BALOBA-1460 file (C-alpha; in Angstrom, 3 decimals):
// residues 201
<rec num="1" residu="m" x="-0.192" y="0.208" z="0.055"/>
<rec num="2" residu="i" x="1.617" y="3.599" z="-1.079"/>
<rec num="3" residu="k" x="1.339" y="6.290" z="2.199"/>
<rec num="4" residu="q" x="-0.506" y="9.334" z="0.515"/>
<rec num="5" residu="p" x="1.610" y="12.694" z="1.444"/>
<rec num="6" residu="l" x="1.315" y="13.556" z="5.318"/>
<rec num="7" residu="t" x="-0.401" y="16.818" z="5.818"/>
<rec num="8" residu="v" x="0.556" y="19.497" z="8.596"/>
<rec num="9" residu="d" x="-2.377" y="18.458" z="11.211"/>
<rec num="10" residu="e" x="-1.147" y="14.742" z="10.933"/>
<rec num="11" residu="v" x="2.567" y="15.897" z="10.854"/>
<rec num="12" residu="v" x="2.127" y="17.914" z="14.519"/>
<rec num="13" residu="g" x="-0.441" y="14.837" z="15.401"/>
<rec num="14" residu="v" x="-3.948" y="16.333" z="16.316"/>
<rec num="15" residu="a" x="-4.905" y="14.046" z="18.853"/>
<rec num="16" residu="d" x="-1.479" y="16.187" z="20.501"/>
<rec num="17" residu="r" x="-3.043" y="18.813" z="19.090"/>
<rec num="18" residu="y" x="-6.411" y="18.854" z="21.333"/>
<rec num="19" residu="a" x="-4.152" y="17.936" z="24.243"/>
<rec num="20" residu="a" x="-2.162" y="21.157" z="23.697"/>
<rec num="21" residu="l" x="-6.038" y="22.816" z="23.787"/>
<rec num="22" residu="g" x="-7.572" y="21.527" z="26.906"/>
<rec num="23" residu="f" x="-9.979" y="18.923" z="25.291"/>
<rec num="24" residu="q" x="-11.094" y="16.662" z="27.828"/>
<rec num="25" residu="t" x="-11.701" y="13.647" z="27.322"/>
<rec num="26" residu="r" x="-14.912" y="11.254" z="28.057"/>
<rec num="27" residu="g" x="-14.247" y="8.185" z="30.560"/>
<rec num="28" residu="d" x="-17.386" y="6.751" z="30.030"/>
<rec num="29" residu="l" x="-16.728" y="6.074" z="26.522"/>
<rec num="30" residu="g" x="-12.925" y="5.492" z="27.318"/>
<rec num="31" residu="q" x="-12.152" y="7.383" z="25.618"/>
<rec num="32" residu="h" x="-8.147" y="8.132" z="23.805"/>
<rec num="33" residu="f" x="-7.094" y="8.840" z="19.682"/>
<rec num="34" residu="l" x="-4.348" y="7.576" z="17.906"/>
<rec num="35" residu="r" x="-1.601" y="9.910" z="17.881"/>
<rec num="36" residu="t" x="0.201" y="9.018" z="14.387"/>
<rec num="37" residu="p" x="-0.772" y="8.036" z="10.754"/>
<rec num="38" residu="d" x="1.471" y="5.847" z="10.597"/>
<rec num="39" residu="a" x="0.204" y="3.678" z="13.888"/>
<rec num="40" residu="a" x="-3.144" y="3.696" z="11.338"/>
<rec num="41" residu="y" x="-1.595" y="2.337" z="8.556"/>
<rec num="42" residu="a" x="-0.212" y="-0.790" z="9.959"/>
<rec num="43" residu="l" x="-3.584" y="-1.732" z="11.857"/>
<rec num="44" residu="l" x="-4.723" y="-1.275" z="8.180"/>
<rec num="45" residu="e" x="-2.253" y="-3.693" z="6.962"/>
<rec num="46" residu="r" x="-3.224" y="-6.052" z="8.616"/>
<rec num="47" residu="a" x="-5.962" y="-5.914" z="8.445"/>
<rec num="48" residu="g" x="-5.874" y="-7.077" z="4.808"/>
<rec num="49" residu="i" x="-8.999" y="-6.206" z="4.345"/>
<rec num="50" residu="p" x="-9.984" y="-6.480" z="0.061"/>
<rec num="51" residu="s" x="-9.712" y="-3.622" z="-2.791"/>
<rec num="52" residu="g" x="-12.567" y="-1.538" z="-2.166"/>
<rec num="53" residu="a" x="-14.091" y="-3.763" z="0.953"/>
<rec num="54" residu="h" x="-16.589" y="-1.927" z="2.932"/>
<rec num="55" residu="v" x="-15.310" y="-0.832" z="6.393"/>
<rec num="56" residu="l" x="-17.028" y="-0.644" z="9.312"/>
<rec num="57" residu="e" x="-15.240" y="2.117" z="12.588"/>
<rec num="58" residu="v" x="-17.005" y="2.482" z="15.172"/>
<rec num="59" residu="g" x="-16.103" y="5.384" z="17.794"/>
<rec num="60" residu="a" x="-14.038" y="7.370" z="14.543"/>
<rec num="61" residu="g" x="-13.355" y="9.762" z="17.237"/>
<rec num="62" residu="l" x="-10.637" y="11.647" z="15.783"/>
<rec num="63" residu="g" x="-10.868" y="10.661" z="12.472"/>
<rec num="64" residu="t" x="-6.727" y="9.172" z="11.764"/>
<rec num="65" residu="l" x="-7.516" y="5.156" z="11.165"/>
<rec num="66" residu="s" x="-10.913" y="6.504" z="9.413"/>
<rec num="67" residu="s" x="-9.100" y="8.646" z="6.807"/>
<rec num="68" residu="t" x="-6.380" y="6.152" z="6.197"/>
<rec num="69" residu="i" x="-8.810" y="3.775" z="5.587"/>
<rec num="70" residu="a" x="-10.277" y="5.732" z="2.908"/>
<rec num="71" residu="a" x="-6.937" y="7.146" z="1.975"/>
<rec num="72" residu="a" x="-6.225" y="3.782" z="1.118"/>
<rec num="73" residu="g" x="-9.684" y="3.093" z="-1.595"/>
<rec num="74" residu="h" x="-11.983" y="1.780" z="0.317"/>
<rec num="75" residu="r" x="-15.332" y="2.640" z="1.591"/>
<rec num="76" residu="i" x="-15.600" y="4.082" z="5.489"/>
<rec num="77" residu="w" x="-18.656" y="4.248" z="7.421"/>
<rec num="78" residu="a" x="-17.098" y="5.956" z="10.971"/>
<rec num="79" residu="v" x="-19.682" y="5.434" z="13.400"/>
<rec num="80" residu="e" x="-18.919" y="8.296" z="16.522"/>
<rec num="81" residu="k" x="-20.938" y="8.604" z="20.071"/>
<rec num="82" residu="d" x="-19.020" y="11.653" z="21.028"/>
<rec num="83" residu="e" x="-21.420" y="14.795" z="19.517"/>
<rec num="84" residu="r" x="-18.537" y="17.435" z="20.478"/>
<rec num="85" residu="l" x="-16.086" y="14.930" z="17.760"/>
<rec num="86" residu="r" x="-18.999" y="16.285" z="14.842"/>
<rec num="87" residu="d" x="-17.269" y="19.537" z="13.239"/>
<rec num="88" residu="h" x="-13.950" y="17.557" z="13.230"/>
<rec num="89" residu="l" x="-15.002" y="13.980" z="11.996"/>
<rec num="90" residu="t" x="-17.273" y="15.418" z="9.965"/>
<rec num="91" residu="e" x="-14.676" y="17.912" z="7.831"/>
<rec num="92" residu="r" x="-11.529" y="15.863" z="7.998"/>
<rec num="93" residu="l" x="-13.710" y="12.597" z="6.320"/>
<rec num="94" residu="a" x="-15.646" y="14.929" z="3.670"/>
<rec num="95" residu="p" x="-12.393" y="15.449" z="1.591"/>
<rec num="96" residu="f" x="-13.437" y="11.167" z="0.542"/>
<rec num="97" residu="g" x="-17.037" y="12.544" z="-0.997"/>
<rec num="98" residu="s" x="-19.198" y="8.779" z="-1.025"/>
<rec num="99" residu="r" x="-16.334" y="6.501" z="-0.266"/>
<rec num="100" residu="a" x="-16.540" y="7.782" z="3.669"/>
<rec num="101" residu="r" x="-20.523" y="8.220" z="5.702"/>
<rec num="102" residu="v" x="-19.967" y="9.449" z="9.189"/>
<rec num="103" residu="t" x="-23.252" y="9.061" z="11.677"/>
<rec num="104" residu="f" x="-22.740" y="10.118" z="14.813"/>
<rec num="105" residu="d" x="-24.596" y="7.720" z="17.633"/>
<rec num="106" residu="d" x="-23.974" y="4.691" z="19.618"/>
<rec num="107" residu="i" x="-23.519" y="1.532" z="17.685"/>
<rec num="108" residu="r" x="-25.650" y="-0.252" z="19.266"/>
<rec num="109" residu="r" x="-28.665" y="2.155" z="17.514"/>
<rec num="110" residu="v" x="-27.620" y="1.898" z="13.973"/>
<rec num="111" residu="d" x="-29.226" y="-0.065" z="11.893"/>
<rec num="112" residu="l" x="-26.206" y="-2.250" z="10.243"/>
<rec num="113" residu="d" x="-27.890" y="-4.252" z="8.732"/>
<rec num="114" residu="g" x="-29.245" y="-1.232" z="5.969"/>
<rec num="115" residu="g" x="-26.010" y="-0.214" z="5.591"/>
<rec num="116" residu="l" x="-23.040" y="-2.584" z="4.850"/>
<rec num="117" residu="d" x="-22.290" y="-4.584" z="2.186"/>
<rec num="118" residu="l" x="-22.023" y="-8.030" z="2.221"/>
<rec num="119" residu="g" x="-19.069" y="-8.796" z="2.902"/>
<rec num="120" residu="s" x="-17.993" y="-5.875" z="5.231"/>
<rec num="121" residu="a" x="-15.216" y="-6.093" z="7.825"/>
<rec num="122" residu="l" x="-14.802" y="-4.616" z="11.272"/>
<rec num="123" residu="v" x="-11.359" y="-2.314" z="11.828"/>
<rec num="124" residu="s" x="-11.699" y="0.268" z="15.011"/>
<rec num="125" residu="i" x="-9.455" y="0.804" z="17.772"/>
<rec num="126" residu="l" x="-12.538" y="0.621" z="20.338"/>
<rec num="127" residu="p" x="-13.121" y="2.008" z="23.684"/>
<rec num="128" residu="f" x="-10.801" y="0.977" z="26.748"/>
<rec num="129" residu="d" x="-13.064" y="-0.317" z="29.223"/>
<rec num="130" residu="p" x="-12.645" y="-4.524" z="28.897"/>
<rec num="131" residu="e" x="-16.741" y="-4.747" z="29.143"/>
<rec num="132" residu="l" x="-17.674" y="-2.045" z="27.062"/>
<rec num="133" residu="a" x="-15.128" y="-2.878" z="23.899"/>
<rec num="134" residu="a" x="-15.907" y="-6.309" z="23.983"/>
<rec num="135" residu="d" x="-19.699" y="-5.947" z="24.068"/>
<rec num="136" residu="l" x="-19.915" y="-3.419" z="21.136"/>
<rec num="137" residu="i" x="-17.427" y="-6.426" z="19.927"/>
<rec num="138" residu="r" x="-20.485" y="-8.578" z="20.411"/>
<rec num="139" residu="h" x="-23.337" y="-7.057" z="19.084"/>
<rec num="140" residu="v" x="-21.291" y="-6.098" z="15.718"/>
<rec num="141" residu="l" x="-20.691" y="-9.415" z="14.883"/>
<rec num="142" residu="t" x="-24.553" y="-10.228" z="15.167"/>
<rec num="143" residu="c" x="-24.737" y="-8.703" z="11.507"/>
<rec num="144" residu="s" x="-24.617" y="-11.221" z="9.412"/>
<rec num="145" residu="r" x="-22.697" y="-8.446" z="6.735"/>
<rec num="146" residu="v" x="-20.262" y="-8.345" z="9.112"/>
<rec num="147" residu="e" x="-17.603" y="-10.953" z="7.953"/>
<rec num="148" residu="y" x="-14.421" y="-10.270" z="10.286"/>
<rec num="149" residu="g" x="-13.233" y="-7.780" z="12.879"/>
<rec num="150" residu="l" x="-9.636" y="-6.370" z="13.423"/>
<rec num="151" residu="v" x="-9.636" y="-4.130" z="16.464"/>
<rec num="152" residu="v" x="-7.168" y="-3.272" z="19.394"/>
<rec num="153" residu="v" x="-8.984" y="-3.433" z="22.558"/>
<rec num="154" residu="p" x="-7.606" y="-3.917" z="26.341"/>
<rec num="155" residu="s" x="-6.110" y="-7.444" z="26.716"/>
<rec num="156" residu="a" x="-8.757" y="-8.093" z="29.453"/>
<rec num="157" residu="s" x="-11.456" y="-7.830" z="26.552"/>
<rec num="158" residu="a" x="-9.737" y="-10.889" z="24.602"/>
<rec num="159" residu="v" x="-10.139" y="-12.953" z="27.731"/>
<rec num="160" residu="l" x="-14.043" y="-11.664" z="27.442"/>
<rec num="161" residu="l" x="-14.046" y="-12.392" z="23.595"/>
<rec num="162" residu="s" x="-12.634" y="-15.633" z="23.687"/>
<rec num="163" residu="r" x="-15.193" y="-16.885" z="26.277"/>
<rec num="164" residu="h" x="-17.750" y="-16.522" z="23.332"/>
<rec num="165" residu="a" x="-18.848" y="-19.623" z="22.022"/>
<rec num="166" residu="d" x="-19.433" y="-17.639" z="18.026"/>
<rec num="167" residu="l" x="-16.206" y="-15.916" z="17.446"/>
<rec num="168" residu="v" x="-12.790" y="-16.796" z="16.792"/>
<rec num="169" residu="v" x="-10.794" y="-14.735" z="18.380"/>
<rec num="170" residu="e" x="-6.273" y="-14.176" z="17.431"/>
<rec num="171" residu="e" x="-3.492" y="-12.409" z="18.325"/>
<rec num="172" residu="v" x="-2.666" y="-11.496" z="16.206"/>
<rec num="173" residu="d" x="-0.137" y="-7.965" z="17.573"/>
<rec num="174" residu="g" x="0.173" y="-5.741" z="20.008"/>
<rec num="175" residu="i" x="0.458" y="-1.341" z="20.078"/>
<rec num="176" residu="a" x="2.137" y="0.601" z="22.276"/>
<rec num="177" residu="r" x="-0.158" y="2.553" z="24.730"/>
<rec num="178" residu="t" x="1.575" y="5.778" z="24.260"/>
<rec num="179" residu="s" x="0.857" y="5.424" z="20.876"/>
<rec num="180" residu="f" x="-2.948" y="6.878" z="22.460"/>
<rec num="181" residu="w" x="-3.906" y="10.183" z="24.241"/>
<rec num="182" residu="p" x="-4.378" y="9.777" z="26.809"/>
<rec num="183" residu="p" x="-1.910" y="6.855" z="27.123"/>
<rec num="184" residu="a" x="-3.510" y="3.765" z="27.171"/>
<rec num="185" residu="p" x="-4.386" y="2.632" z="31.078"/>
<rec num="186" residu="t" x="-3.459" y="-0.636" z="30.022"/>
<rec num="187" residu="v" x="-1.788" y="-4.075" z="27.596"/>
<rec num="188" residu="l" x="-3.884" y="-3.417" z="24.626"/>
<rec num="189" residu="r" x="-3.478" y="-6.358" z="22.066"/>
<rec num="190" residu="v" x="-4.466" y="-5.999" z="18.243"/>
<rec num="191" residu="l" x="-7.310" y="-9.232" z="16.966"/>
<rec num="192" residu="a" x="-8.432" y="-10.697" z="14.022"/>
<rec num="193" residu="i" x="-12.151" y="-12.133" z="15.322"/>
<rec num="194" residu="g" x="-14.485" y="-13.449" z="13.045"/>
<rec num="195" residu="r" x="-17.681" y="-16.703" z="13.549"/>
<rec num="196" residu="r" x="-17.030" y="-19.721" z="14.098"/>
<rec num="197" residu="s" x="-18.340" y="-21.943" z="11.681"/>
<rec num="198" residu="t" x="-21.287" y="-24.454" z="12.507"/>
<rec num="199" residu="c" x="-21.184" y="-26.477" z="8.900"/>
<rec num="200" residu="s" x="-20.207" y="-29.999" z="8.939"/>
<rec num="201" residu="n" x="-19.909" y="-31.850" z="6.517"/>
């Protein structure tokens, strides 16, 4: 994948600029923002998304991962709950036109079946609240149009998800706590997630 030239904002770091401005993250949302586009590129490459596929991001935040996904030619549906980020996220994804869709709502209230193509992928940095992250992943994977996922979660979320009989969970990487602002409060894991096949021969 060819990286696009970085903008001034990306070099400075959008998350770091928000930190300098005194932006207060929401603990109830498990809110931490990805600091560098390089980390977003690494996640995208690890996800191995087919060209032009539809991607869902839950908790799009400041749009660092969403914009990286869209810049790579994929269609991104960025869902974010924090209304304070509406102007920033909408503006950041506007250059991608119809390839980027932004929804402000709790993902559990969104009609995923009506908005995603078959074979869609979940690529997300979930809230750094283990139980909330696991709950959101389980919810998204109930949508038959989502085929698989690559997610960043607290290590405790991996344990919770591994207990779900219908899911296949594989740890494929880690990511530094300092890749986020504020720094992650716990060890993080990058997980590949799919559904367990119920077919028998």
